[in-house]
N, CA, C and O atoms as a CHARMM CRD file, in Angstrom:
* protein
*
  276
    1    1 MET  N    179.43000 133.23300 -80.31100 PROA 1      0.00000
    2    1 MET  CA   178.12100 133.66900 -79.95000 PROA 1      0.00000
    3    1 MET  C    177.64200 132.29000 -78.88300 PROA 1      0.00000
    4    1 MET  O    177.12700 132.53600 -77.79200 PROA 1      0.00000
    5    2 ALA  N    177.82000 131.21200 -79.22700 PROA 2      0.00000
    6    2 ALA  CA   177.80600 130.34700 -78.32000 PROA 2      0.00000
    7    2 ALA  C    178.44900 130.06000 -77.28300 PROA 2      0.00000
    8    2 ALA  O    177.84900 129.45300 -76.39700 PROA 2      0.00000
    9    3 ASP  N    179.81800 130.40900 -77.10500 PROA 3      0.00000
   10    3 ASP  CA   180.63300 130.40100 -76.00400 PROA 3      0.00000
   11    3 ASP  C    180.49000 131.75000 -75.06800 PROA 3      0.00000
   12    3 ASP  O    181.04000 131.66400 -73.97000 PROA 3      0.00000
   13    4 ALA  N    179.85600 132.91100 -75.35200 PROA 4      0.00000
   14    4 ALA  CA   179.38700 133.88000 -74.77100 PROA 4      0.00000
   15    4 ALA  C    178.28800 133.52500 -74.20800 PROA 4      0.00000
   16    4 ALA  O    178.21000 133.76800 -73.00400 PROA 4      0.00000
   17    5 HSD  N    177.30100 132.96000 -74.77100 PROA 5      0.00000
   18    5 HSD  CA   175.99000 132.36100 -73.96600 PROA 5      0.00000
   19    5 HSD  C    176.31000 131.29400 -72.79100 PROA 5      0.00000
   20    5 HSD  O    175.81600 131.24600 -71.66400 PROA 5      0.00000
   21    6 ALA  N    177.26500 130.46800 -73.37300 PROA 6      0.00000
   22    6 ALA  CA   177.69000 129.36000 -72.28000 PROA 6      0.00000
   23    6 ALA  C    178.31600 130.13000 -70.89100 PROA 6      0.00000
   24    6 ALA  O    177.99700 129.97000 -69.71300 PROA 6      0.00000
   25    7 SER  N    179.13600 130.85200 -71.38400 PROA 7      0.00000
   26    7 SER  CA   180.00700 131.88200 -70.18800 PROA 7      0.00000
   27    7 SER  C    178.75600 132.41300 -69.36200 PROA 7      0.00000
   28    7 SER  O    178.63400 132.07900 -68.18300 PROA 7      0.00000
   29    8 SER  N    177.79600 133.27000 -70.00500 PROA 8      0.00000
   30    8 SER  CA   176.81900 133.95400 -69.28400 PROA 8      0.00000
   31    8 SER  C    175.92500 132.64400 -68.47300 PROA 8      0.00000
   32    8 SER  O    175.48300 132.84400 -67.34100 PROA 8      0.00000
   33    9 VAL  N    175.78100 131.72200 -68.95800 PROA 9      0.00000
   34    9 VAL  CA   174.82900 130.70200 -68.24600 PROA 9      0.00000
   35    9 VAL  C    175.76700 129.97500 -66.85900 PROA 9      0.00000
   36    9 VAL  O    175.28200 129.57200 -65.80200 PROA 9      0.00000
   37   10 LEU  N    177.03600 129.97100 -67.21200 PROA 10     0.00000
   38   10 LEU  CA   177.75700 129.68100 -66.07100 PROA 10     0.00000
   39   10 LEU  C    177.96500 130.31300 -65.31000 PROA 10     0.00000
   40   10 LEU  O    177.97900 129.74100 -64.22000 PROA 10     0.00000
   41   11 ALA  N    178.24400 131.73700 -65.27200 PROA 11     0.00000
   42   11 ALA  CA   178.18500 132.97500 -64.49800 PROA 11     0.00000
   43   11 ALA  C    176.96300 132.92500 -63.61200 PROA 11     0.00000
   44   11 ALA  O    177.05700 132.94600 -62.38500 PROA 11     0.00000
   45   12 SER  N    175.73600 132.85500 -64.30200 PROA 12     0.00000
   46   12 SER  CA   174.65100 132.93900 -63.35000 PROA 12     0.00000
   47   12 SER  C    174.79200 131.53100 -62.61700 PROA 12     0.00000
   48   12 SER  O    174.69800 131.64500 -61.39500 PROA 12     0.00000
   49   13 GLN  N    174.97300 130.37500 -63.02000 PROA 13     0.00000
   50   13 GLN  CA   174.72400 129.37200 -62.10000 PROA 13     0.00000
   51   13 GLN  C    175.87400 129.33900 -60.50300 PROA 13     0.00000
   52   13 GLN  O    175.65900 128.97500 -59.34700 PROA 13     0.00000
   53   14 LEU  N    177.06000 129.89700 -61.18700 PROA 14     0.00000
   54   14 LEU  CA   177.86500 130.13300 -59.95600 PROA 14     0.00000
   55   14 LEU  C    177.33800 131.30800 -59.21000 PROA 14     0.00000
   56   14 LEU  O    177.43900 131.14500 -57.99400 PROA 14     0.00000
   57   15 GLN  N    176.86300 132.32200 -59.52500 PROA 15     0.00000
   58   15 GLN  CA   176.45200 133.26400 -58.60200 PROA 15     0.00000
   59   15 GLN  C    175.28000 132.75500 -57.71200 PROA 15     0.00000
   60   15 GLN  O    175.27200 133.01100 -56.50800 PROA 15     0.00000
   61   16 TYR  N    174.23500 131.99100 -58.34000 PROA 16     0.00000
   62   16 TYR  CA   173.24200 131.45300 -57.62300 PROA 16     0.00000
   63   16 TYR  C    173.65900 130.51900 -56.65000 PROA 16     0.00000
   64   16 TYR  O    172.89900 130.44500 -55.68400 PROA 16     0.00000
   65   17 ALA  N    174.77600 129.69300 -56.62700 PROA 17     0.00000
   66   17 ALA  CA   175.23700 128.69000 -56.04900 PROA 17     0.00000
   67   17 ALA  C    175.91200 129.38700 -54.79700 PROA 17     0.00000
   68   17 ALA  O    175.73400 128.88200 -53.68900 PROA 17     0.00000
   69   18 LEU  N    176.60600 130.41800 -54.92200 PROA 18     0.00000
   70   18 LEU  CA   177.24500 131.55300 -53.79200 PROA 18     0.00000
   71   18 LEU  C    176.14400 131.83100 -53.16100 PROA 18     0.00000
   72   18 LEU  O    176.12900 131.38500 -52.01400 PROA 18     0.00000
   73   19 ASP  N    174.92100 132.58600 -53.58700 PROA 19     0.00000
   74   19 ASP  CA   174.16100 133.29600 -52.83200 PROA 19     0.00000
   75   19 ASP  C    173.39300 132.31100 -51.98600 PROA 19     0.00000
   76   19 ASP  O    172.91900 132.76400 -50.94300 PROA 19     0.00000
   77   20 GLN  N    173.16900 130.89200 -52.29700 PROA 20     0.00000
   78   20 GLN  CA   172.66500 129.95400 -51.47300 PROA 20     0.00000
   79   20 GLN  C    173.46900 129.48300 -50.72300 PROA 20     0.00000
   80   20 GLN  O    173.01600 128.82800 -49.78500 PROA 20     0.00000
   81   21 ARG  N    175.05000 129.64500 -50.85900 PROA 21     0.00000
   82   21 ARG  CA   175.75800 129.20900 -49.52600 PROA 21     0.00000
   83   21 ARG  C    175.89600 130.40200 -48.75700 PROA 21     0.00000
   84   21 ARG  O    176.21900 130.26300 -47.57700 PROA 21     0.00000
   85   22 VAL  N    175.71800 131.51200 -49.19400 PROA 22     0.00000
   86   22 VAL  CA   175.77700 132.51500 -47.98300 PROA 22     0.00000
   87   22 VAL  C    174.86300 132.24600 -46.83000 PROA 22     0.00000
   88   22 VAL  O    175.17900 132.28100 -45.64100 PROA 22     0.00000
   89   23 VAL  N    173.34100 131.89100 -47.48600 PROA 23     0.00000
   90   23 VAL  CA   172.18500 131.60200 -46.82500 PROA 23     0.00000
   91   23 VAL  C    172.42100 130.65300 -45.83000 PROA 23     0.00000
   92   23 VAL  O    172.12100 130.82200 -44.64800 PROA 23     0.00000
   93   24 ILE  N    172.93800 129.68700 -46.27600 PROA 24     0.00000
   94   24 ILE  CA   173.02300 128.10700 -45.37200 PROA 24     0.00000
   95   24 ILE  C    174.19600 128.59900 -44.39500 PROA 24     0.00000
   96   24 ILE  O    174.11600 128.03800 -43.30200 PROA 24     0.00000
   97   25 GLU  N    175.40000 129.61500 -44.51500 PROA 25     0.00000
   98   25 GLU  CA   176.27600 129.60000 -43.76900 PROA 25     0.00000
   99   25 GLU  C    175.58400 130.72100 -42.56800 PROA 25     0.00000
  100   25 GLU  O    175.90400 130.69100 -41.37900 PROA 25     0.00000
  101   26 GLN  N    174.78500 131.49500 -43.04300 PROA 26     0.00000
  102   26 GLN  CA   174.25600 132.44700 -42.08400 PROA 26     0.00000
  103   26 GLN  C    173.35500 131.58200 -41.32800 PROA 26     0.00000
  104   26 GLN  O    173.34600 131.82600 -40.12100 PROA 26     0.00000
  105   27 ALA  N    172.46300 130.47300 -41.78800 PROA 27     0.00000
  106   27 ALA  CA   171.89000 129.82600 -40.64800 PROA 27     0.00000
  107   27 ALA  C    172.75000 129.01700 -39.82900 PROA 27     0.00000
  108   27 ALA  O    172.45300 128.75400 -38.66400 PROA 27     0.00000
  109   28 LYS  N    173.96200 128.54800 -40.46700 PROA 28     0.00000
  110   28 LYS  CA   174.58000 127.77600 -39.35900 PROA 28     0.00000
  111   28 LYS  C    174.87900 128.76900 -38.29100 PROA 28     0.00000
  112   28 LYS  O    174.47300 128.52900 -37.15400 PROA 28     0.00000
  113   29 GLY  N    175.53700 129.84700 -38.53400 PROA 29     0.00000
  114   29 GLY  CA   176.06200 130.89200 -37.72800 PROA 29     0.00000
  115   29 GLY  C    174.69200 131.06900 -36.50700 PROA 29     0.00000
  116   29 GLY  O    174.96600 131.03400 -35.30700 PROA 29     0.00000
  117   30 VAL  N    173.45900 131.22800 -36.91100 PROA 30     0.00000
  118   30 VAL  CA   172.48800 131.36400 -35.96700 PROA 30     0.00000
  119   30 VAL  C    172.23300 130.17900 -35.18000 PROA 30     0.00000
  120   30 VAL  O    171.95300 130.37100 -33.99700 PROA 30     0.00000
  121   31 LEU  N    172.27500 129.01100 -35.60000 PROA 31     0.00000
  122   31 LEU  CA   172.13100 127.67000 -34.86600 PROA 31     0.00000
  123   31 LEU  C    173.63200 127.85000 -33.96800 PROA 31     0.00000
  124   31 LEU  O    173.66500 127.82100 -32.73800 PROA 31     0.00000
  125   32 MET  N    174.34000 127.96000 -34.48000 PROA 32     0.00000
  126   32 MET  CA   175.65200 127.97000 -33.69700 PROA 32     0.00000
  127   32 MET  C    175.72700 128.66400 -32.38700 PROA 32     0.00000
  128   32 MET  O    176.16200 128.09800 -31.38400 PROA 32     0.00000
  129   33 GLU  N    175.24500 130.05100 -32.39800 PROA 33     0.00000
  130   33 GLU  CA   174.99500 130.88700 -31.55800 PROA 33     0.00000
  131   33 GLU  C    173.75900 130.61800 -30.33100 PROA 33     0.00000
  132   33 GLU  O    173.78400 130.72300 -29.10400 PROA 33     0.00000
  133   34 ARG  N    172.76900 130.25300 -31.24200 PROA 34     0.00000
  134   34 ARG  CA   171.57300 130.00700 -30.71600 PROA 34     0.00000
  135   34 ARG  C    171.51400 128.95500 -29.63300 PROA 34     0.00000
  136   34 ARG  O    171.14200 129.10200 -28.46800 PROA 34     0.00000
  137   35 GLU  N    171.97500 127.80500 -30.27200 PROA 35     0.00000
  138   35 GLU  CA   171.96900 126.39600 -29.61700 PROA 35     0.00000
  139   35 GLU  C    173.41900 125.88700 -29.17000 PROA 35     0.00000
  140   35 GLU  O    173.61200 124.73200 -28.79100 PROA 35     0.00000
  141   36 GLY  N    174.42600 126.86700 -29.25300 PROA 36     0.00000
  142   36 GLY  CA   175.83300 126.43900 -28.72200 PROA 36     0.00000
  143   36 GLY  C    176.29100 125.29600 -29.25800 PROA 36     0.00000
  144   36 GLY  O    176.82700 124.53600 -28.45100 PROA 36     0.00000
  145   37 MET  N    176.22500 124.85000 -30.68500 PROA 37     0.00000
  146   37 MET  CA   176.62800 123.67900 -31.31400 PROA 37     0.00000
  147   37 MET  C    177.73900 124.03800 -32.32500 PROA 37     0.00000
  148   37 MET  O    177.79600 125.25000 -32.53400 PROA 37     0.00000
  149   38 GLY  N    178.46200 123.43900 -32.87400 PROA 38     0.00000
  150   38 GLY  CA   179.76600 123.19400 -33.73600 PROA 38     0.00000
  151   38 GLY  C    178.98700 123.68300 -35.27700 PROA 38     0.00000
  152   38 GLY  O    177.76700 123.67500 -35.44000 PROA 38     0.00000
  153   39 SER  N    179.84800 124.03500 -36.16700 PROA 39     0.00000
  154   39 SER  CA   179.37600 124.39400 -37.43700 PROA 39     0.00000
  155   39 SER  C    179.02900 122.78900 -38.09600 PROA 39     0.00000
  156   39 SER  O    178.00600 122.77300 -38.78000 PROA 39     0.00000
  157   40 LEU  N    179.55000 121.84100 -38.00400 PROA 40     0.00000
  158   40 LEU  CA   179.13000 120.61500 -38.55900 PROA 40     0.00000
  159   40 LEU  C    177.77800 120.17700 -37.89100 PROA 40     0.00000
  160   40 LEU  O    176.87800 119.61900 -38.51900 PROA 40     0.00000
  161   41 GLN  N    177.74000 120.38900 -36.97000 PROA 41     0.00000
  162   41 GLN  CA   176.30100 119.75200 -35.86800 PROA 41     0.00000
  163   41 GLN  C    175.28600 120.88000 -36.51300 PROA 41     0.00000
  164   41 GLN  O    174.12100 120.48000 -36.53100 PROA 41     0.00000
  165   42 ALA  N    175.46200 122.07800 -36.99500 PROA 42     0.00000
  166   42 ALA  CA   174.55800 122.96100 -37.28300 PROA 42     0.00000
  167   42 ALA  C    173.86500 122.85600 -38.72100 PROA 42     0.00000
  168   42 ALA  O    172.69700 122.98700 -39.08600 PROA 42     0.00000
  169   43 PHE  N    175.31400 122.50500 -39.53200 PROA 43     0.00000
  170   43 PHE  CA   174.79200 121.87900 -41.11600 PROA 43     0.00000
  171   43 PHE  C    173.81400 120.55400 -40.90800 PROA 43     0.00000
  172   43 PHE  O    172.74300 120.37000 -41.48700 PROA 43     0.00000
  173   44 GLU  N    174.42800 119.69700 -39.96500 PROA 44     0.00000
  174   44 GLU  CA   173.49900 118.36300 -40.09200 PROA 44     0.00000
  175   44 GLU  C    172.22600 118.71200 -39.31900 PROA 44     0.00000
  176   44 GLU  O    171.48600 117.73100 -39.37900 PROA 44     0.00000
  177   45 ARG  N    171.76300 119.52300 -38.74300 PROA 45     0.00000
  178   45 ARG  CA   170.52300 120.20300 -38.14700 PROA 45     0.00000
  179   45 ARG  C    169.69500 120.58200 -39.39600 PROA 45     0.00000
  180   45 ARG  O    168.60500 120.04600 -39.59800 PROA 45     0.00000
  181   46 LEU  N    170.15900 121.40900 -40.14400 PROA 46     0.00000
  182   46 LEU  CA   169.46200 122.17300 -41.42300 PROA 46     0.00000
  183   46 LEU  C    169.31200 120.95600 -42.23300 PROA 46     0.00000
  184   46 LEU  O    168.20400 120.75000 -42.72800 PROA 46     0.00000
  185   47 ARG  N    170.14900 120.22200 -42.41600 PROA 47     0.00000
  186   47 ARG  CA   170.11000 119.39400 -43.41300 PROA 47     0.00000
  187   47 ARG  C    168.78500 117.99900 -43.07200 PROA 47     0.00000
  188   47 ARG  O    167.95200 117.57800 -43.87500 PROA 47     0.00000
  189   48 ALA  N    168.98100 117.60600 -41.78600 PROA 48     0.00000
  190   48 ALA  CA   168.05000 116.83300 -41.41000 PROA 48     0.00000
  191   48 ALA  C    166.50500 117.67800 -41.33000 PROA 48     0.00000
  192   48 ALA  O    165.44300 117.06500 -41.44300 PROA 48     0.00000
  193   49 SER  N    166.56200 118.84800 -41.16300 PROA 49     0.00000
  194   49 SER  CA   165.20000 119.41100 -41.17300 PROA 49     0.00000
  195   49 SER  C    164.71500 119.67300 -42.37800 PROA 49     0.00000
  196   49 SER  O    163.49200 119.77500 -42.47700 PROA 49     0.00000
  197   50 ALA  N    165.46600 119.82300 -43.44100 PROA 50     0.00000
  198   50 ALA  CA   165.21800 119.93400 -44.91800 PROA 50     0.00000
  199   50 ALA  C    164.71700 118.39200 -45.35300 PROA 50     0.00000
  200   50 ALA  O    163.78600 118.24400 -46.14400 PROA 50     0.00000
  201   51 ARG  N    165.32800 117.42400 -44.84100 PROA 51     0.00000
  202   51 ARG  CA   164.77100 116.11700 -45.56400 PROA 51     0.00000
  203   51 ARG  C    163.46000 115.92400 -44.85400 PROA 51     0.00000
  204   51 ARG  O    162.43400 115.79400 -45.52100 PROA 51     0.00000
  205   52 SER  N    163.43400 115.89700 -43.54200 PROA 52     0.00000
  206   52 SER  CA   162.09000 115.59400 -42.69300 PROA 52     0.00000
  207   52 SER  C    160.87600 116.53100 -43.22300 PROA 52     0.00000
  208   52 SER  O    159.72700 116.09400 -43.15400 PROA 52     0.00000
  209   53 SER  N    161.08600 117.58000 -43.65400 PROA 53     0.00000
  210   53 SER  CA   160.09900 118.49600 -44.37200 PROA 53     0.00000
  211   53 SER  C    160.06500 118.35200 -45.93100 PROA 53     0.00000
  212   53 SER  O    159.13600 118.87700 -46.54400 PROA 53     0.00000
  213   54 GLN  N    160.92900 117.74100 -46.51900 PROA 54     0.00000
  214   54 GLN  CA   160.76800 117.75200 -47.72200 PROA 54     0.00000
  215   54 GLN  C    161.11000 118.77700 -48.53500 PROA 54     0.00000
  216   54 GLN  O    160.88100 118.67800 -49.74100 PROA 54     0.00000
  217   55 ARG  N    161.74600 119.98400 -47.97300 PROA 55     0.00000
  218   55 ARG  CA   162.16400 121.08000 -48.61100 PROA 55     0.00000
  219   55 ARG  C    163.49700 121.11800 -48.88000 PROA 55     0.00000
  220   55 ARG  O    164.25500 120.22500 -48.50000 PROA 55     0.00000
  221   56 LYS  N    163.87900 122.13400 -49.54100 PROA 56     0.00000
  222   56 LYS  CA   165.29800 122.40200 -50.17700 PROA 56     0.00000
  223   56 LYS  C    166.06500 122.90200 -48.97100 PROA 56     0.00000
  224   56 LYS  O    165.41100 123.41200 -48.06200 PROA 56     0.00000
  225   57 LEU  N    167.37500 122.81300 -48.86500 PROA 57     0.00000
  226   57 LEU  CA   168.39300 123.02100 -47.70700 PROA 57     0.00000
  227   57 LEU  C    168.17100 124.68600 -47.68800 PROA 57     0.00000
  228   57 LEU  O    167.71800 125.28300 -46.71100 PROA 57     0.00000
  229   58 VAL  N    168.51700 125.23600 -48.77100 PROA 58     0.00000
  230   58 VAL  CA   168.50000 126.76000 -48.86700 PROA 58     0.00000
  231   58 VAL  C    166.94000 127.47500 -47.98300 PROA 58     0.00000
  232   58 VAL  O    166.87800 128.45100 -47.23500 PROA 58     0.00000
  233   59 ASP  N    166.15800 126.81000 -48.31000 PROA 59     0.00000
  234   59 ASP  CA   164.78700 127.26800 -47.99300 PROA 59     0.00000
  235   59 ASP  C    164.41500 127.24100 -46.57100 PROA 59     0.00000
  236   59 ASP  O    163.74100 128.10900 -46.01600 PROA 59     0.00000
  237   60 VAL  N    165.02800 125.90500 -45.87300 PROA 60     0.00000
  238   60 VAL  CA   164.91600 126.10100 -44.47900 PROA 60     0.00000
  239   60 VAL  C    166.11700 127.17300 -43.98700 PROA 60     0.00000
  240   60 VAL  O    165.85300 128.02300 -43.13600 PROA 60     0.00000
  241   61 ALA  N    167.32900 127.07900 -44.52900 PROA 61     0.00000
  242   61 ALA  CA   168.31300 128.00400 -43.81400 PROA 61     0.00000
  243   61 ALA  C    167.71000 129.54000 -44.07500 PROA 61     0.00000
  244   61 ALA  O    167.84900 130.33500 -43.14600 PROA 61     0.00000
  245   62 ALA  N    167.15600 129.92000 -45.09200 PROA 62     0.00000
  246   62 ALA  CA   166.38200 130.96600 -45.09300 PROA 62     0.00000
  247   62 ALA  C    165.27100 131.41700 -44.08400 PROA 62     0.00000
  248   62 ALA  O    165.09100 132.56100 -43.66500 PROA 62     0.00000
  249   63 GLU  N    164.56100 130.28500 -43.77800 PROA 63     0.00000
  250   63 GLU  CA   163.62100 130.58000 -42.60800 PROA 63     0.00000
  251   63 GLU  C    164.51900 130.74600 -41.30300 PROA 63     0.00000
  252   63 GLU  O    164.25600 131.68800 -40.55500 PROA 63     0.00000
  253   64 VAL  N    165.39600 130.02200 -41.03900 PROA 64     0.00000
  254   64 VAL  CA   166.21600 130.13200 -39.97100 PROA 64     0.00000
  255   64 VAL  C    166.75700 131.47100 -39.66100 PROA 64     0.00000
  256   64 VAL  O    166.74200 131.95200 -38.52800 PROA 64     0.00000
  257   65 VAL  N    167.20700 132.01900 -40.64400 PROA 65     0.00000
  258   65 VAL  CA   167.85500 133.51000 -40.89000 PROA 65     0.00000
  259   65 VAL  C    166.71100 134.39800 -40.36600 PROA 65     0.00000
  260   65 VAL  O    166.68200 135.12400 -39.37200 PROA 65     0.00000
  261   66 LYS  N    165.53700 134.08100 -41.54200 PROA 66     0.00000
  262   66 LYS  CA   164.37700 135.11200 -41.31900 PROA 66     0.00000
  263   66 LYS  C    163.91600 135.13600 -39.70900 PROA 66     0.00000
  264   66 LYS  O    163.79600 136.25300 -39.20600 PROA 66     0.00000
  265   67 ASP  N    163.69600 134.15700 -39.01100 PROA 67     0.00000
  266   67 ASP  CA   163.59200 134.06800 -37.77100 PROA 67     0.00000
  267   67 ASP  C    164.17400 134.65600 -36.59100 PROA 67     0.00000
  268   67 ASP  O    163.61300 135.02200 -35.55900 PROA 67     0.00000
  269   68 ALA  N    165.57700 134.69000 -36.96400 PROA 68     0.00000
  270   68 ALA  CA   166.41400 135.03200 -36.00900 PROA 68     0.00000
  271   68 ALA  C    166.18100 136.62000 -36.26900 PROA 68     0.00000
  272   68 ALA  O    166.38300 137.32400 -35.28000 PROA 68     0.00000
  273   69 GLY  N    165.82700 137.21200 -37.33400 PROA 69     0.00000
  274   69 GLY  CA   166.04600 138.57900 -37.79000 PROA 69     0.00000
  275   69 GLY  C    165.02100 139.29100 -36.91500 PROA 69     0.00000
  276   69 GLY  O    164.88200 140.51100 -36.99600 PROA 69     0.00000
């Protein structure tokens, strides 16, 4: 029973991480298109913005995607 619970928890954690990664990649794409920058540069911009605003990277990325849509 404990193994099944541990597997379920792990699956949930992995899905959460994947969902976050998708949003971050979408935001990178928005910045790359809008600002004409490379992938690494777009990621660094997202990361710097998250640090300076003391927010999670995924929250900054979600805002970028929302504003682009």
